[in-house]
Legacy VTK file of the C-alpha trace (Angstrom):
# vtk DataFile Version 3.0
C-alpha trace
ASCII
DATASET POLYDATA
POINTS 538 float
58.013 -24.457 -0.083
61.349 -24.165 -1.999
63.874 -21.539 -1.238
64.130 -20.627 -4.675
60.253 -20.247 -5.171
59.854 -18.641 -1.833
62.348 -15.879 -3.201
60.124 -15.214 -6.229
57.081 -15.115 -4.288
58.418 -13.062 -1.591
59.355 -10.400 -4.104
55.784 -10.632 -5.610
54.092 -9.782 -2.387
56.448 -7.402 -1.136
54.027 -4.794 -2.417
51.431 -5.401 -0.199
54.155 -5.500 2.646
55.092 -2.107 2.185
53.289 -1.319 5.456
56.043 0.035 7.490
58.423 2.383 6.135
59.962 4.508 8.866
61.278 7.861 8.505
64.334 9.313 10.577
63.720 12.557 12.623
66.966 13.627 11.102
67.890 13.516 7.183
70.459 10.922 6.404
71.665 12.521 3.729
75.006 13.938 4.888
76.373 10.736 5.600
76.848 7.877 3.635
74.317 4.700 4.094
75.843 2.086 6.701
77.456 4.788 8.666
74.629 6.111 10.740
71.482 4.679 11.677
68.122 6.271 10.762
65.598 6.674 13.561
62.244 5.665 12.820
59.162 6.188 14.832
56.364 3.702 14.050
52.814 4.086 15.677
50.432 1.166 16.062
48.465 -0.971 18.187
48.532 -4.251 20.026
48.349 -6.987 17.804
48.301 -10.892 18.919
51.472 -10.753 21.142
51.415 -14.098 23.171
52.719 -12.187 26.358
51.116 -9.931 28.905
52.226 -6.688 27.112
54.276 -5.247 24.504
57.163 -4.789 26.525
57.830 -8.585 26.733
58.141 -8.814 22.957
61.715 -8.365 23.083
62.094 -11.562 24.795
60.974 -13.486 21.827
63.602 -14.736 19.601
61.647 -13.878 16.506
61.490 -10.228 17.319
65.493 -10.436 18.349
65.880 -11.746 14.627
63.733 -8.914 13.331
66.078 -6.321 15.255
69.011 -7.858 13.831
67.785 -7.358 10.254
66.793 -3.616 11.155
70.255 -3.213 12.354
71.692 -4.559 8.966
69.571 -2.078 7.085
70.655 0.994 9.429
67.311 1.161 10.982
66.465 1.896 14.637
62.797 1.821 15.317
61.089 3.738 18.194
57.727 1.626 18.652
54.678 3.491 20.207
52.186 0.800 20.933
48.562 1.899 21.943
46.105 -0.423 23.458
43.393 -1.513 21.086
40.608 -0.143 22.647
42.130 3.417 22.848
43.743 3.393 19.281
40.964 4.535 16.784
40.341 7.687 18.704
43.945 8.361 19.597
44.781 7.856 15.858
42.150 9.959 14.324
42.900 12.826 16.922
46.767 12.822 16.351
46.376 12.718 12.475
43.567 15.423 12.332
45.665 17.890 14.786
48.667 17.294 12.576
50.684 17.453 15.780
53.146 14.741 17.535
52.909 12.696 14.226
54.966 9.460 14.069
56.835 8.871 10.665
54.610 5.550 10.224
51.274 4.912 11.782
48.942 1.773 11.318
45.850 3.271 9.966
43.345 0.266 9.767
40.738 1.740 11.818
40.180 4.804 9.262
38.189 4.463 6.184
38.926 5.418 2.751
37.415 8.735 2.571
39.203 10.077 5.840
42.490 8.585 4.778
42.079 10.491 1.371
41.284 13.691 2.849
44.637 13.443 4.768
46.268 12.947 1.431
44.533 15.986 -0.085
45.888 18.022 3.207
49.212 16.468 2.610
49.408 14.964 6.119
49.955 11.485 4.536
52.501 11.070 1.763
52.481 8.926 -1.454
54.038 5.691 -1.128
54.556 4.931 -4.778
56.888 8.095 -4.874
58.894 7.017 -2.113
59.403 3.475 -3.806
60.039 4.842 -7.320
62.810 7.367 -6.033
64.422 5.614 -3.331
63.903 1.719 -3.338
67.185 -0.251 -3.990
65.275 -2.755 -5.976
63.127 -5.209 -4.150
59.817 -2.813 -3.274
60.180 -1.167 -6.737
60.091 -4.589 -8.320
57.324 -5.668 -6.431
55.306 -2.741 -6.846
55.725 -2.628 -10.653
56.079 -5.914 -11.880
55.566 -8.921 -9.630
52.282 -8.352 -7.435
49.537 -7.546 -9.821
46.833 -6.634 -7.389
48.513 -3.686 -5.068
48.063 -1.042 -7.791
44.303 -1.815 -8.825
43.397 -2.100 -5.133
45.034 0.876 -3.630
45.720 3.533 -6.159
43.786 6.722 -5.514
41.919 9.123 -8.154
45.140 11.376 -8.366
47.059 8.155 -9.271
49.087 7.827 -6.013
49.112 5.290 -3.360
48.840 6.511 -0.110
49.309 3.326 2.259
50.715 0.040 1.928
49.051 -3.088 3.373
49.266 -6.646 4.529
49.912 -9.190 1.890
49.025 -12.725 1.749
49.608 -14.951 -1.202
48.634 -18.803 -1.159
49.881 -21.153 -3.883
49.460 -25.114 -4.332
50.196 -27.553 -6.753
51.092 -25.195 -9.641
48.287 -22.909 -8.809
50.129 -19.530 -7.860
46.859 -18.111 -6.291
45.138 -20.821 -4.489
42.376 -19.508 -2.425
41.803 -20.723 1.177
38.553 -21.486 2.326
35.985 -21.839 5.336
33.599 -24.859 5.977
31.406 -26.522 8.455
33.299 -28.823 11.108
31.474 -31.442 12.740
32.033 -33.809 15.566
33.142 -37.014 13.870
33.776 -38.821 17.311
29.934 -38.463 17.992
28.960 -39.488 14.780
31.231 -42.595 15.003
30.057 -43.273 18.381
26.273 -43.253 17.212
27.280 -45.207 14.009
26.434 -42.105 11.767
28.205 -42.091 8.216
29.448 -38.642 6.836
26.538 -36.503 5.737
26.373 -35.855 2.085
23.320 -34.027 1.775
21.683 -31.107 3.960
19.068 -33.417 5.192
21.599 -36.063 6.438
23.677 -33.193 8.080
20.537 -31.793 9.975
19.477 -35.380 10.874
22.950 -35.958 12.230
22.731 -32.687 14.283
19.187 -33.909 15.493
20.692 -37.204 16.643
23.630 -35.610 18.370
21.004 -33.907 20.670
18.279 -36.780 20.985
20.985 -39.579 21.665
22.782 -37.399 24.067
26.197 -37.362 22.198
28.123 -35.642 25.009
26.569 -37.942 27.452
25.638 -35.302 30.331
21.866 -36.257 30.085
20.810 -33.006 28.483
19.879 -31.936 24.961
22.447 -29.320 24.706
24.432 -30.388 21.852
24.361 -27.186 19.523
25.646 -26.029 16.071
27.554 -22.492 16.314
27.324 -20.116 13.381
26.244 -16.415 13.452
22.996 -15.945 11.800
23.173 -12.077 11.497
26.083 -12.783 9.090
25.969 -14.572 5.555
29.758 -15.790 6.574
28.479 -19.387 7.775
29.409 -21.725 5.035
25.969 -22.945 5.431
24.513 -19.878 3.527
26.992 -20.719 0.535
25.466 -24.242 0.388
22.290 -22.162 -0.422
24.053 -20.489 -3.309
24.086 -17.209 -1.309
27.237 -14.797 -1.282
29.058 -14.013 2.183
27.990 -10.446 2.514
25.283 -7.843 2.497
26.796 -7.029 -0.815
28.865 -9.954 -2.297
30.817 -10.817 -5.251
29.965 -13.641 -7.702
33.356 -14.413 -9.304
32.133 -17.051 -11.696
29.757 -14.625 -13.340
31.950 -11.607 -12.710
29.233 -9.377 -10.784
28.252 -8.069 -7.635
25.276 -9.458 -6.126
23.523 -9.716 -2.693
22.119 -12.657 -0.806
18.847 -10.544 -0.273
18.246 -10.486 -4.129
18.594 -14.454 -4.284
15.812 -16.804 -5.079
17.112 -19.276 -2.485
17.365 -16.680 0.619
13.899 -17.647 1.914
14.973 -21.528 1.909
17.847 -20.304 3.725
16.078 -18.704 6.520
13.431 -21.179 6.466
16.197 -23.811 7.412
17.725 -21.660 10.230
14.332 -21.011 11.600
13.826 -24.769 11.821
17.187 -25.310 13.449
16.158 -22.729 16.154
12.831 -24.463 16.749
14.623 -27.618 17.259
16.919 -26.304 19.604
19.935 -27.224 17.385
20.902 -23.389 16.848
20.770 -21.675 20.211
19.874 -18.080 19.695
21.492 -17.049 23.037
24.765 -18.415 21.859
24.795 -17.935 18.024
27.267 -15.275 17.130
28.501 -14.811 20.543
32.261 -15.892 20.621
32.848 -15.353 24.121
29.919 -18.238 24.703
31.369 -20.296 22.103
34.466 -20.562 23.799
32.508 -21.567 27.030
30.089 -23.957 25.377
32.992 -25.697 23.315
35.092 -26.237 26.457
31.888 -27.659 28.180
31.855 -30.370 25.128
28.465 -28.938 23.711
29.468 -27.614 20.190
28.351 -30.255 17.530
29.441 -28.157 14.532
31.119 -24.967 13.871
32.016 -22.567 11.196
36.032 -22.464 10.804
38.711 -22.817 8.453
38.859 -26.684 7.337
42.199 -27.299 8.560
41.878 -25.488 12.177
42.893 -27.636 15.025
42.060 -25.414 17.750
38.513 -26.406 18.036
39.798 -29.991 18.945
42.266 -28.724 21.425
39.606 -26.599 23.164
37.480 -29.804 23.820
39.800 -32.318 24.516
40.595 -31.638 28.250
36.721 -32.319 28.715
36.436 -35.063 25.899
39.858 -36.213 24.943
38.643 -38.083 21.865
36.899 -35.052 20.432
37.683 -34.666 16.849
36.090 -32.172 14.332
36.183 -33.066 10.678
35.421 -30.526 7.938
32.666 -30.978 5.289
32.677 -30.285 1.490
29.699 -28.096 0.540
26.359 -30.120 0.767
23.441 -29.625 -1.628
20.971 -27.675 -0.142
18.717 -26.466 -3.260
17.512 -28.940 -5.908
19.303 -28.741 -8.936
21.760 -26.156 -7.649
25.399 -26.764 -7.041
26.419 -25.477 -3.456
29.075 -23.090 -3.381
32.070 -22.861 -0.940
33.237 -19.788 1.050
36.528 -18.981 -0.086
39.263 -16.691 1.125
41.129 -15.019 -1.379
44.763 -16.317 -1.927
45.751 -13.042 -2.959
44.973 -10.657 -0.125
45.852 -7.001 0.644
44.291 -5.733 3.746
45.025 -3.082 6.598
46.767 0.264 5.878
50.000 1.797 7.031
50.750 5.511 6.219
53.704 7.606 5.973
53.042 11.018 7.753
54.744 14.284 6.556
56.726 14.239 9.883
58.886 11.907 8.107
62.248 13.667 7.026
64.046 10.441 5.743
62.325 8.897 2.983
65.268 7.007 2.185
64.734 4.961 5.382
61.235 4.375 4.328
62.592 2.763 1.403
65.159 0.746 3.048
62.425 -0.676 5.433
60.200 -1.338 2.559
63.081 -3.196 0.565
63.492 -5.118 4.035
59.929 -6.113 4.253
60.048 -7.455 0.808
63.137 -9.629 1.455
62.902 -13.363 1.648
64.216 -13.362 5.226
61.431 -11.251 6.665
58.810 -12.982 4.680
60.037 -16.501 6.229
60.109 -14.966 9.506
56.786 -13.620 9.442
55.038 -16.626 7.757
56.816 -19.620 9.592
59.183 -18.021 12.057
62.564 -19.303 12.374
64.574 -22.418 11.039
65.089 -24.767 13.731
62.542 -23.396 16.147
59.443 -23.355 14.058
60.417 -25.248 11.055
63.207 -27.089 9.362
63.918 -27.614 5.675
63.743 -31.088 4.139
64.969 -31.426 0.703
64.600 -27.811 0.210
61.024 -27.565 1.363
59.620 -26.047 4.620
58.670 -28.575 7.241
56.819 -27.155 10.190
57.947 -28.770 13.349
55.266 -30.066 15.699
52.802 -27.702 17.284
53.574 -26.818 20.828
51.014 -25.713 23.288
50.350 -22.104 23.840
51.726 -22.591 27.454
54.862 -23.988 25.977
55.188 -21.278 23.288
54.870 -18.504 25.783
57.298 -19.987 28.357
60.094 -20.633 25.617
59.318 -17.250 23.876
58.642 -18.783 20.523
56.347 -17.190 18.001
55.854 -16.582 14.207
56.690 -13.066 13.308
53.167 -11.995 12.398
51.984 -12.889 15.730
54.233 -10.756 17.427
54.384 -7.642 15.270
50.818 -7.611 13.659
49.910 -4.550 15.266
52.962 -2.422 14.281
54.354 -3.938 11.187
52.933 -5.316 8.010
52.532 -9.011 7.588
53.961 -10.721 4.318
52.720 -14.158 4.147
53.553 -16.850 1.326
51.616 -20.069 2.202
52.116 -23.037 0.545
48.679 -24.849 1.307
50.580 -28.000 1.269
52.698 -26.937 3.997
50.021 -25.292 5.814
47.878 -28.201 6.048
50.710 -30.480 7.189
50.235 -29.704 10.850
46.684 -30.788 10.750
44.893 -34.473 10.653
44.656 -36.187 7.460
40.719 -35.752 7.289
41.205 -32.130 7.766
44.138 -31.975 5.111
42.137 -33.954 2.615
39.191 -31.255 2.717
41.201 -28.247 2.834
43.156 -29.477 -0.168
40.043 -30.373 -2.035
38.572 -27.051 -1.359
41.458 -25.438 -3.214
40.427 -26.533 -6.424
36.713 -26.197 -5.760
35.079 -24.716 -8.638
32.083 -22.774 -7.153
33.152 -20.195 -4.458
31.689 -17.009 -3.041
34.825 -14.897 -1.447
35.146 -13.372 1.674
37.000 -10.104 1.840
35.252 -8.544 -1.168
37.271 -5.475 -0.993
40.165 -7.628 -2.558
38.294 -7.268 -5.498
37.243 -3.571 -5.325
39.139 -0.406 -6.655
39.313 2.147 -4.198
36.007 4.205 -4.339
36.118 7.973 -5.966
35.530 10.893 -3.448
31.802 10.869 -4.882
31.333 7.031 -4.033
33.117 7.416 -0.914
30.524 9.901 0.247
27.473 7.813 -0.614
29.213 4.501 0.976
29.689 6.671 4.318
26.025 7.893 4.105
24.438 4.515 3.596
26.876 1.405 4.409
26.475 1.329 8.065
22.698 1.604 8.408
22.376 -0.901 5.767
24.668 -3.418 7.367
22.762 -2.928 10.496
19.400 -3.447 9.104
20.515 -6.373 7.169
21.883 -7.917 10.358
18.557 -7.279 12.266
16.587 -8.670 9.341
18.654 -11.742 9.076
18.227 -12.383 12.840
14.453 -11.771 12.907
13.895 -14.254 10.128
16.119 -16.770 11.891
14.074 -16.493 14.959
10.705 -16.384 13.020
9.816 -12.693 14.234
9.203 -11.800 10.767
7.409 -14.304 8.524
8.848 -15.276 5.469
5.969 -14.159 3.418
6.984 -10.583 4.353
10.463 -10.953 3.064
10.130 -9.062 -0.230
8.664 -6.015 1.598
11.663 -6.307 3.800
14.075 -6.271 0.791
12.374 -3.370 -0.387
13.174 -1.400 3.118
16.767 -2.320 2.368
16.714 -0.933 -1.115
15.458 2.470 0.479
18.434 2.120 2.667
20.651 1.918 -0.277
21.106 -1.699 -1.175
20.685 -1.503 -4.924
22.716 1.763 -5.219
25.443 0.101 -3.256
25.542 -2.907 -5.186
25.944 -0.616 -8.273
28.859 1.367 -6.806
30.618 -1.921 -5.973
30.263 -3.130 -9.389
31.722 0.024 -10.825
34.483 -0.499 -8.518
34.881 -4.109 -9.419
34.763 -3.231 -13.172
37.713 -0.830 -12.658
39.583 -3.198 -10.763
39.322 -5.630 -13.560
40.258 -2.991 -15.905
43.424 -2.169 -14.003
44.752 -5.772 -13.685
47.574 -6.793 -15.770
LINES 1 539
538 0 1 2 3 4 5 6 7 8 9 10 11 12 13 14 15 16 17 18 19 20 21 22 23 24 25 26 27 28 29 30 31 32 33 34 35 36 37 38 39 40 41 42 43 44 45 46 47 48 49 50 51 52 53 54 55 56 57 58 59 60 61 62 63 64 65 66 67 68 69 70 71 72 73 74 75 76 77 78 79 80 81 82 83 84 85 86 87 88 89 90 91 92 93 94 95 96 97 98 99 100 101 102 103 104 105 106 107 108 109 110 111 112 113 114 115 116 117 118 119 120 121 122 123 124 125 126 127 128 129 130 131 132 133 134 135 136 137 138 139 140 141 142 143 144 145 146 147 148 149 150 151 152 153 154 155 156 157 158 159 160 161 162 163 164 165 166 167 168 169 170 171 172 173 174 175 176 177 178 179 180 181 182 183 184 185 186 187 188 189 190 191 192 193 194 195 196 197 198 199 200 201 202 203 204 205 206 207 208 209 210 211 212 213 214 215 216 217 218 219 220 221 222 223 224 225 226 227 228 229 230 231 232 233 234 235 236 237 238 239 240 241 242 243 244 245 246 247 248 249 250 251 252 253 254 255 256 257 258 259 260 261 262 263 264 265 266 267 268 269 270 271 272 273 274 275 276 277 278 279 280 281 282 283 284 285 286 287 288 289 290 291 292 293 294 295 296 297 298 299 300 301 302 303 304 305 306 307 308 309 310 311 312 313 314 315 316 317 318 319 320 321 322 323 324 325 326 327 328 329 330 331 332 333 334 335 336 337 338 339 340 341 342 343 344 345 346 347 348 349 350 351 352 353 354 355 356 357 358 359 360 361 362 363 364 365 366 367 368 369 370 371 372 373 374 375 376 377 378 379 380 381 382 383 384 385 386 387 388 389 390 391 392 393 394 395 396 397 398 399 400 401 402 403 404 405 406 407 408 409 410 411 412 413 414 415 416 417 418 419 420 421 422 423 424 425 426 427 428 429 430 431 432 433 434 435 436 437 438 439 440 441 442 443 444 445 446 447 448 449 450 451 452 453 454 455 456 457 458 459 460 461 462 463 464 465 466 467 468 469 470 471 472 473 474 475 476 477 478 479 480 481 482 483 484 485 486 487 488 489 490 491 492 493 494 495 496 497 498 499 500 501 502 503 504 505 506 507 508 509 510 511 512 513 514 515 516 517 518 519 520 521 522 523 524 525 526 527 528 529 530 531 532 533 534 535 536 537
């Protein structure tokens, strides 16, 4: 990625990156900026820190680089980091009591309605007003001109924005908003061993998985080679081969409409297929969807195929101690329904997710704006996305070139990490990912499919909320009343159909039960939100 290109893209994404504005306990208006440090208290939770605890994060050079950037902006951060399992209740209690509030809090565990109620009470402040009044330029430009989806996705009914978010933009080969993707990866080394060519149809794929078991591909004298997906979810890549969206309620972007897999004429075919895999032992219900057991079975060299990013290298690495030649290769979407083009499961290239709020305990809004401007800077974006030059990457002819991957143990020992990994729980992520660069670190077969899927014409996106305007207060009330029960019922029905506990002949009656729980009503609400999103997009 060229530096000039990145600078423009970073500015574009700053908006979503606004997540971490810290406010000082003392107003900084008496002294000119640069002559006194603003103290900011940020409340967050543990992220992906690759060390034993948050207290070790300062030993990582990327975090030391961040501290230098903060000092240049006259910002001093007090970090309050709470264990993940304790965070939701602690955050809710602190905000509800309106006591002992930080200046900034990561609020990803609270829903729209709860946060908007806090906004009505004045407990959290409008972010847009802070940016409009105090930004020195980068955050304001990002909000108003460069990143088009932030306002449509985060503006409340009253016209204000009450949280800033993580942001990711993927681009590739002239496409400024290139979607990522998910696919099925299969054991190519096993297929080569058995003389099986790459499958081009669902039937060939199934026959390959069957052969892995019958011919003992892992050589342990047992039929224990299994596919790993989660049958309770439609986020499987295989579901998309059957032309099904990715959630109980999903988006069909080709036709700009909200839909549901339960309303599809092909949903019966999909569950008939999964049930057949269960009956043959190819899909083990005791393992499927259980990621703890996945780790175990993968290390034991028993996972024949898995749902994941097409360029993911970690599956290979997890198996190679037991099988050094292990190699997972991703598949393009396979036709599963006669006459119907299979879809790919995509990850939106332009993503806004998670929330950070500024509370009314904050007394230095200028400090908030300085932090947001910092987060919108090129240096912060590179540090967050790629890490440090000379440690994580080098520039070759103006392009970022990731350095060879190191093992987790070496990374930890040498205290090397990309910024997002270190401060994912307390600061926003601003990630500008050149898909060509991102796939440089994987093997040629993975890279080929990952880049081919960038331009694949038929997709069902994951992360549907990246296409829905914020709900109105009335919509929020209905969503909160209906969504959880509907999702639970959908998951239970999917599992029972997969296991054959409910015959497919009863499917229509079961879908009627989902409608009674609010399926059709929630689809209507989502459609209204999607229409508002489209209307607000520049």
